[in-house]
Every structure is written in C-alpha cells, then in structure tokens.
C-alpha positions in Angstrom: -7.4 -5.3 -18.5 -9.1 -2.6 -16.4 -8.6 -4.4 -13.1 -4.9 -4.3 -13.7 -4.9 -0.8 -14.3 -6.8 0.2 -11.4 -4.5 -1.7 -9.1 -1.3 -0.1 -10.7 -3.0 3.1 -10.2 -3.7 2.2 -6.3 0.0 0.9 -6.0 1.2 4.6 -7.3 -1.0 6.2 -5.0 0.1 4.1 -2.1 3.9 4.7 -2.9 2.9 8.3 -2.8 1.2 8.1 0.7 4.2 6.0 2.1 6.8 8.3 0.9 5.1 11.4 2.5 4.2 9.7 5.8 7.8 8.4 6.1 8.9 11.9 5.9 6.6 12.7 9.2 7.1 9.6 10.7 10.4 10.4 12.5 8.3 13.2 14.6 5.5 10.7 15.4 4.5 8.9 18.7 5.4 5.5 19.3 2.0 4.4 18.5 2.2 5.9 15.0 5.5 4.2 14.4 4.1 0.8 15.3 1.5 1.2 13.2 3.6 2.4 10.4 6.0 -0.7 11.0 2.9 -3.0 10.4 2.0 -1.1 7.5 5.4 -1.7 6.1 4.8 -5.5 6.3 1.7 -4.9 4.1 3.5 -2.4 1.8 5.9 -5.6 1.1 3.2 -7.7 0.0 1.8 -5.3 -1.9 5.1 -4.8 -4.1 5.5 -8.4 -4.4 2.1 -8.7 -5.8 2.5 -6.0 -7.9 5.6 -7.3 -9.6 3.8 -10.5 -10.3 0.9 -9.0 -11.7 3.4 -6.4 -14.0 5.0 -9.7 -15.2 3.5 -10.5 -18.4 5.3 -14.1 -18.4 3.3 -14.8 -15.1 -0.7 -15.5 -15.5 -2.7 -13.8 -12.9 -6.2 -14.3 -12.4 -8.8 -11.4 -12.2 -9.6 -13.2 -8.3 -5.7 -12.7 -7.3 -5.6 -8.9 -8.6 -8.8 -8.4 -6.8 -7.2 -10.1 -3.5 -4.4 -7.6 -4.0 -6.3 -4.7 -4.4 -8.2 -5.7 -1.1 -5.0 -5.6 0.7 -4.1 -2.4 -0.9 -7.5 -0.6 0.3 -6.5 -1.8 3.7 -3.0 -0.2 3.4 -4.4 3.0 2.2 -6.9 3.1 5.1 -3.7 2.5 7.2 -1.9 5.4 5.8 -5.0 7.8 6.1 -5.4 7.0 9.8 -1.5 7.7 10.3 -1.4 10.7 8.3 -4.0 12.1 10.3 -2.6 11.1 13.4 0.6 12.9 12.2 -1.4 16.1 11.3 -3.0 16.5 14.9 
C-alpha cells in the first residue's frame, strides 16, 4: 500500500513544519496569523483523515487517500508561504 505510506510520510512532514511555524507565529504579522489559523482548519481535516486511514478496521479506498493527499499538499504549500513570510 504505497499510497498509504506516502500519505503517512506527508502527514509526518506536515506535523514537523507545523510545529516549527507555530514556534515562530507569535512574532508574525496579523496576515500570517490569519493564514495560519486557516491552515489549522486543514490540519484538523488531515489529522482526521490520517486517523481513519491508519485504522485497519476502516476500509479506505485509494481515491480517499489520494484526496486526502491533495489536501495535505495544499497545506504543505500554505506552510511554505507562512514560513517564508516569517523568515523575511
């Protein structure tokens, strides 16, 4: 189940990026804070989907995992934008 492994790696990377940004966010501009607040909503979605995918008792389709991965990729890009703004 390569798709599941890819998704698990993506979730772990997102968690690391999220934690790093969260440490810097208190110094950020209001715009970055607002963008991070929106990203937190997507993070909640990803965590929920990751829990469902990880639950072996729940049947998850490749399509479901692929859709979750798309949301994760969007979140990854958002974290990159925020991190760039924080480093300027």
